[in-house]
N, C-alpha and C positions, 0 to 999 in steps of 0.2 A: 570557486566554481569557474569554469572557462567561460570565455566571451562568445562562444559559438551559439547560433540560434537557428531555428528552422520554423517553418509554418506548421500549424496543427495538421493540415493535410499531408505535408511531408513526414511528419512524425507518425501518423497513422499508417502510411505506406511502409515506413522503415521498421516499426516496432514488431517484435516477436515475442513469443511466450518466455517469461523470465525477465524481460526488461522492467526496470524499476521507474516509477514516476514519483517525484518529490515535489512537495508543495510548501509555501511559506506565506503566511498571512499576517496581518496587523490587528486583528481584533483582540478583545480581551481574552477569549477562550484560546485563540491561536498562541498568544504570548504566554498564557498560563501553561499550556502544553510545552512550549519551547522551554520555559524556565523549569518546569517540574522534571522534564526529562533531560535537561542540560543539553538541548539540541538546537542547531541553527534553523531547522525545519520543524513543521508541525504535523506533516502528513506524509505517508508513503503508501503506494499501491503497486500492483504488479500487472503487467499486460498478460492476457490470455489470448492467444491467436491460434485457433485450431481449425484446420480444414477450410470449409467454406462459410464459417460463421464470421460475422463482422468482428473487428478487434473488441475486446472486453476488458474492463478494469475490475480486478479482484482486490477488495480492500475492506476497511471497516469504518463506519462514521456514525455520529449521533443523528444526523438528518435521515429523512426518508423521501428525498426529492425525486428520485427515479425508480422505475419499477425494477425489481430484482430479476435478472435474467434466468435464474435458476428456479426460483419459487413462483415467478410470475406475479408477485404482490409487491406493495410498497411496505418496507420494513426498516427498522433501525438496526444497528449493529453490522455484522459481517455480511457483505452484499457483493454481487456480481453485476456490474453495470455495462451498458454500451459505452465504450471508451471515449468516443467523441462527446457524448452527452455528459459523462462524468467530468471531463477536463473542462468543458464549457460551463457547467454548473459551478465548479470550484473556482473558475476565473471570474465569471460575471456575477454570480449570486454571492459567493463567499469572498470574493476580492483577493484570491490567491495567486501568487506567481507559480508557475509550473516548469519543471525540468524533467528530461528524459535521461535515463543512464541505461545503455544497452549491454546486454550479456554478450560476452565475446565468443560464444560457441553455440552451435545449433542444439536445440533440445530433442532428444530422442522420443520415440513413440513411448517407451517406458516412462520417461519423465512426464510426458503429457498425461499418461494414465494416472500417475501419482498426483498430478495437479487436480485432475477431476475427482479423485478419490478425496482429496483434501477439501475441495469445494462441497462435495456432498456431505462431509463430516462437520464442517464449520459454518456453512451457510446459515444465516439466521442467528448465530450466537450473539447474545447481547453485548452491547458496548459498555465498558466500566464508566462510572462516573468521573468527571474531571478531577473531583476532590480525592479520588483514590490513586490517581496516577503517580504521584510523588512516592508514596509508600510502596506502590507496585514496582516503580523503577528501582528503588532501594533494595527491595526484597529480591529483585533479579540478580543483585550482586553479591548475594549471600549463598554459600554453597548449600543448596537444598537438593535432596534427591530428585532426579529428573522425573521420576514417576509422579511425585506430587506437583511439580511444575505443570506437567502435561494435563493432569486432571484439572488443575485450576484454570488453565487456558481453555478448556472446553466449556467452562461455566461462564466466562466472559472473556472478550478479547478486543484488544485495540489494533490499530493498523499495523504496527511494526511486528506485533505477535502474529498476525495473519501471514504477513509476507515471510517471517522467519520460519513459521511452521511449514509453509508450502515450500520454501527453499530446502528445509531439512528433508521433507518427503521426496524431493527431486534429487536428493544427494549433493546439493550445493552448499550446505552448511553442516559442520559436524554436529553430532547428537549429544556432545558433552554438555552444552549449555541448553537450558530450557528457553522457551519463547520469551519468558519475562525478562531475560537479559538484554533483549533488543528493544531499542527505541528508534524513533524515525531517523535521528542523527547517525545511527550505525550504518545507514545505507547512503549517507552523503560521502563524497569522495575524501573529504577531509579526515574521515575517521579510519580509512585504509582497511576496510572489512575484508578479512581473509576468507575466501571461498574455497571449497574442496577440490581437490584433483586439478589444481592450477587455473580454475576458472576465474574470470575477473570481470568487473563492471567498468565500462568506459566512463569518462568524465561527463559532467552534467552538460546538457544541450538545453538551453532555454527554448521554450515553445511558445511561438507568437500566436495569439488568438486573433482571428480577423475582427475588424471593427464591427461588422454586421452580425457577429455571433449572438445568439439569443439562447438563454437557458431554456430547457424543455418546459412546456406549459405546465403550470401547476407546481413547479419546483418551489419548495419551502426554503426560506433563507435560515437554515440551521447548519451548524458546522461542527466539526470534531475530528480527532485524528484517527 
């Protein structure tokens, strides 16, 4: 990871739809996810920045700390959160370090529509248990018909599968691999993820959280990838 860093406010001003957020923590669940997925990070999310809406975070987690901006409820699993609140919760409540990776090209209206369709399809999908992540990661590397992988992803989904499914809908990832093939580390620069049509993700930029940042009232100290 590069040594570049910016403030959270700067990151919120810079980020656009398709940018990736990576997180790394030290708790037992965090380390379990890192080990079972053979990854240096344990969580990945995607920015959704559309028109006059505040920047949003599209991801999946075990907790229900924040209101889901799509359903308007507190829920576990696949969620759409206010981006600032999500980063602050992951930093202050969950003790995570965060990085931003920027997509190197603008997102078209058609790609934005694909993002919204994916959110409508996956929002609220349950998060798989940590105990199942190792087998899930291994199964992702076995040649299984894509149809079966897609059906399974609709039943449960963890963070990397959500981002991968959304990238595939946007035309940024090839359709040959199912979402199970992706883990958080695939979106780290050290893995050299190949995007479609020459698109690239920039290097990691560390995001500094202001000392007076506070997680949203009522947030519960739960974590997950």
